[in-house]
N, C-alpha and C positions, 0 to 999 in steps of 0.2 A: 392966477391959479393958484390952489395953496397949496405948499411946501409936502412932500410927497411925506416927507415922516412924521408930519401930523396929523394926516388923512387915515380916518379910522377903518380898520381893515375889518370889512363886513362879505368878503367874497372868498367861497370855500377853493383851498389851493387845488391848483391845475395839476395835471399829470407830472408835467418838468417841474413845477415848484417843490413837489412831492422828488422826484429823482432827485433833485438837486439835495434836498436835505438828507436824503439817504446815504449821496455821494459824502457830504460833510459827517456821515457817521449820527444822526439825527435821526432816531427814530422813537416810535411809542414802543418804550419795552420796560417789562417791571422786574425789578432784581426779588423782588419777595418771590416770584415764581420760581424762579432760581432756587430759592431757598427753601420754600415748601418743597420743592421734587425732590431738594437733596437729603433734606431731614428726615422726608417720608421712604424716597425710595430706597438711598442710604443705608438708613437703617434696618431696612426691611432685608437687604440682600445681607446687611450683617448678620442678622438670625440666622438667616438660612445656612448661610456660611460659615455660622459661629462654630459650630461644631466640628469641620474641620481646621478650618484655622486654630481654633482650641488645642485639637493634634497634634498639628505641626508643630505651634508653638512649644507645646509641652515637652516634646521630643529634642528642640531644639536644645531648653533648659537642663533636660536630662542627660543631653551631650555634652554639654557646658561642664556640667557638675559632676561628671561621672570623671571626664577626663582634664580637671581641673589643676592635679598636681604634678600633671606632663605638662602642661600648661603654661603655668608658675614657673619650672625649671625651665624652657626654651624661650618662651616669652614675660620677663618678670612684671615690666611695664604694662601688661594685656591691653596694649595699644594693636597686634593684627587678631587677637580672639574677638576686639570688642568689634573692629570695624568688619570682620568677616559675619558676624552674628549681628551687627545693623543690615549688612545686605541682607541677608537670608528674611531677617525679617520682614521688609520692605519685599522682596521678592514674595513671599509667604499672607503679606497684603493687598499683593498687588491686585486680583481680583476684585479686592472693595476698591480697591483707587480707581479702576478702569468702569468700574460700574458709574463713580462719581462721575469722571469726566465725561463719559456718553450721556448722563443724567444732563449735566449741564450744559454741553453743548446740542443737546436735544430738545432743551428747554429753549434756549435763544432761538433758534433755527425754527421752532415753530410760532415764535414772535413774532420776528423781523425776515426769516427766511436768509438763506447763506451767500453772502458776498462780502468780497474783500474789500475794505475802502484806504485807498492809498492816503485820501484826504483827513481824512479822521484820526489816521496815525501819525499827520506831522503835528511837531512841535510846536506849539500857541504859546508864544512869549509872551502874549499880551495878559496870559493867567499869572505871571510871575508882579502884575504892577499893581503896588497894597494896594493903593486908592480903590480899586476897581473890587481886589479883594475882599474890603473893607464892604462896601459897597453889597457886594453877593453875600458878605456875612449878615447884613441888619436890612437885609432886603424882607419885602410879604412872602418871597416862596420860605427863604430858610426859616423865618417864624412857624409857615405850614408845615415845612418837613421837619422841624421841632415838635409841634403839638401832635404830629401823628408817630413819630419814633415814640415818643412817649406814650403815646396812647396804646402804642402795639405793644411795647416791651411790657408797658403794665397790665395790657391784658393776657401774655404770654404767659408774665408771670403769676397771673392770680390762677391758671388754668393749670401752671407747672405744683403751687402751693394746694390745690385741689387734687392733683394727682398723688401728688405723694402723702397727701394727709389721709387721703382714703385708704392707702396701704402700709401706713403706719406700724400700724400692729405686726407687719411681715417680717419689720425690723428688730423686733423683741425675739421672735424665735432663731434668729442667725447664728447665734452663739453656740446654740445647740445643734447643729447642722454640720456636716462634713464639707470640707472645701469644695468638690464638685458641686454637692445641693446648693451652696453660699453663690458658685458662680453661677447654675441655674437661676435660683433665684433672683439675683441682682441684673440678672439678664433680662427676663421676664419682666421685671417694673423698670429698666431702661426700654424698653419695646413700648411695652403701654405708655410710657410717658412718652416717649420719643411721638409717637402715634398721635396724643392725646395735644401735644404742643405743634405738628406737621399738620394734621387738618385745622386747629387756630389759624396756622400760618396760611396756609393754600386759602382759606377763606378773606383771610387780608388780605392774599396776592391777586384772589380773583378783585376784589374789590380798587384794591391800587392799580390794576393794568387796565380797570376802564378810566380809571382817574387820569393812568397817564396819558392813556390813547384822548382824554376831552382835553388835557393840556398841551398834547402834541397837534392837534387839530386846529386848537386855539392858538397857538404860535406859530401854524405855517398860514393862516390866514392872508389874503391878499386886498390890498385897495384897490379902487375900480381903477386910477392910476396905474399902478402895478400890471394887473391885469392889458392894458393896453397897451403899455410898453412891454411885456411879454408878446402880445400878438405880433406886435411890430417885429422884435427879435424872429420868431418864429415862420411865422406868415409874410414878414417884409412891408413897407409904410403901405399903405389902403390909397395913396394917393399913386405911387411907382405899378402898385399892381391893376389899377384902374386903369390907368394907362397904356400899360402892356395888352392888358384885354382887349382895349380900342382897337390898339395896332395889329390887335391877332385879328379882330373883325374884320379891320379895313384891307387884311391881306387875303382873306376868306373871302369877302366881299369882291376882290378884283379879281380872283380867280374863276368865283360864280359869273360876274359880267363877262370875263374873256372867252366862256360857253355858251355865248346865247348865240355869237355869231352863226354856230353851227347848229342852232334850232332848226325845226320845221314850221313852228305854230310858236306864237305868245297867245295866251287867253286872257282877258282883263276883263275888269268887275263892271266900267271901264278904267275908272280913274285913280282907285284906293289901291287896286291889287293887280299883279300884273305873273305871267305862270310860264316859263319857257317850256315845251315839250321837244324831245326828240326820237326819234326811230329809225330805226336800221335795221332793216328784217333779216340780214346775215349776221350782226353781233348781238339783239336786242329781243329778248322774248317778247318782251312789250314796252312800251312805248315809254321813255323814261325824261324826270322834271330834273333840266338842267340847269336852270334857275328860276329863283321865285324873289319877289320882295313885294312891301308895301311902301306907298307916297313916293319921297323921292324915289327909293329903288326901283320902285314899279315903274316910274317915268324914266330912269335912267334906263332901265330892260327895253323900253317901248322907246326910245330915241335910238340904239344900238340896234333894235330887229329895223326901225325904219332906214337906216344907212345900210345894212346889209339886203336891203328887199326883202325880209322876213314877214310873211302873213301877221295881222294881227286883227284879231278877232275877239268882240266883243259874247261872252257868255259868263253873266253874272253867277249862276247856280254853280256849273262846271268850274269857272275858276276859285271860287269860294273854297269848293269842293275840294278839288287839288292844293289848295294853299294850307287848309288845315288838314290832311290826310296824309300828306306827302312832304317830306323833306327832300333837301338836293343830292341826287343820285339815286334815289327812291324809284322804282316803277309803277307804274299806276295801278291801283285795288282792280282785284276783278270786277268791283261792281261798278266801276268807269270805266271799263272795257268798252264797252257801246258807245257810250257819249262822245269818248275822246277818239274811236274809230270812225264817227260819224264825221269831226271836226276834221282829220288826216284826209278823209276820203273829198271833203269838201277843199282840202287846202292844194291836195294832189290834184284834182278838177281844173282849179286855177294853173295851175302849172305848166301843164298840157295845154290848156287853151294859151295859157302864152307862148308856149314853144310853138304853137301853130300858127 
C-alpha cells in the first residue's frame, strides 16, 4: 500500500474533516471583505455623523482655548488637560468606532459563522522555526500573495489617482473658501474617493473570497486511505461491525425459533420456505407469523415442529405469499384471511380427531 502522505487527495472533505478544520481555525475567509466593508460603511457613517462630531469637537476646542490662561495657571505641564481632552475625543468618536467594530464582527460572522475555537488560539511553537519560516517565505503561495497584493495596490492606486485628478480643480478654489467651506469640500472629496476605493476593494474582495474558498476546499481534500481510516474511526472496523451484525442475527434467529413450539401450524414451500403461524382467539384479532425462514432456517423450523408435534402443511402459494408479505410478529393481511382460516380449520379438525 502506498504511503498515505504520497497519496493524491482527490476526494471531497467529509463533514468531520470540515469540523476538525474549523476547530483548528482553518476556514474560508477573505480579509479583503473586512477591508471593503470598513472602508465603505466606516466612511459612510463618518460622513453621516460628521456634522455632529465636528460640532462636538469644535466645542471641545473652544472650551480649551477660552480657558487656556486658567488651565496654564493650574496645570503648567498641560498633562491633565491633555488627558481629559483625549478621553473626551474618544468619547465623541465612540459612535464611529462602534460602527467599525460591528461591521468587522458582522462580516466575519457572515463568512464563517460564530464560534470560539480554543485550539486555534493555542500557541504554535513550530511557527518560530526559522527554516520553516524561510520555506513559507519563498513558497509558491507567498509568490502568489505577492503578485496578488501588488496588483491590488496597483489598481487601488490607479483608482485613487483618477479620483483625485478628476477633482483636482477643486483644490485651486480652497484658498478663497472659509474654514467651514474648506472642511465641507474636503469631506465631500474624501467621501467620494473612499467610495470609489471601497467599491474597487469590494470587487477585489468578492473575487478573493471565491479564491479563498477554492484554496480551502483544495486544502481539506482527502485521499481514499484517509476516507477509509475516518470511516473506521466513526463507524468502527467493518469486520467488527460485520461480526456484531452476525451475532445480532443469530440472537434474533434464536428468539424466533424459540417461538416455533407455540405455533399452531407450519406452512411450507415445501423445501425452500417455512412459515409458522399462531392464533389465540382470546388475545389475537388475526393469526400471527411467529417464525419464518428459507433453506436451512426453513429446515430447522420444520425439525422443531416435528419434535413438538406441530402440523406441517404444504401450500406453496400461501407459504410464498405469507413469507413475502409478513414480517415476524405481524398479523396475516386481510386478503389472506380466508386461505389461512381454511388451513387452521383443517389443523383444528386434525387435533379433534387425534383427541377422539
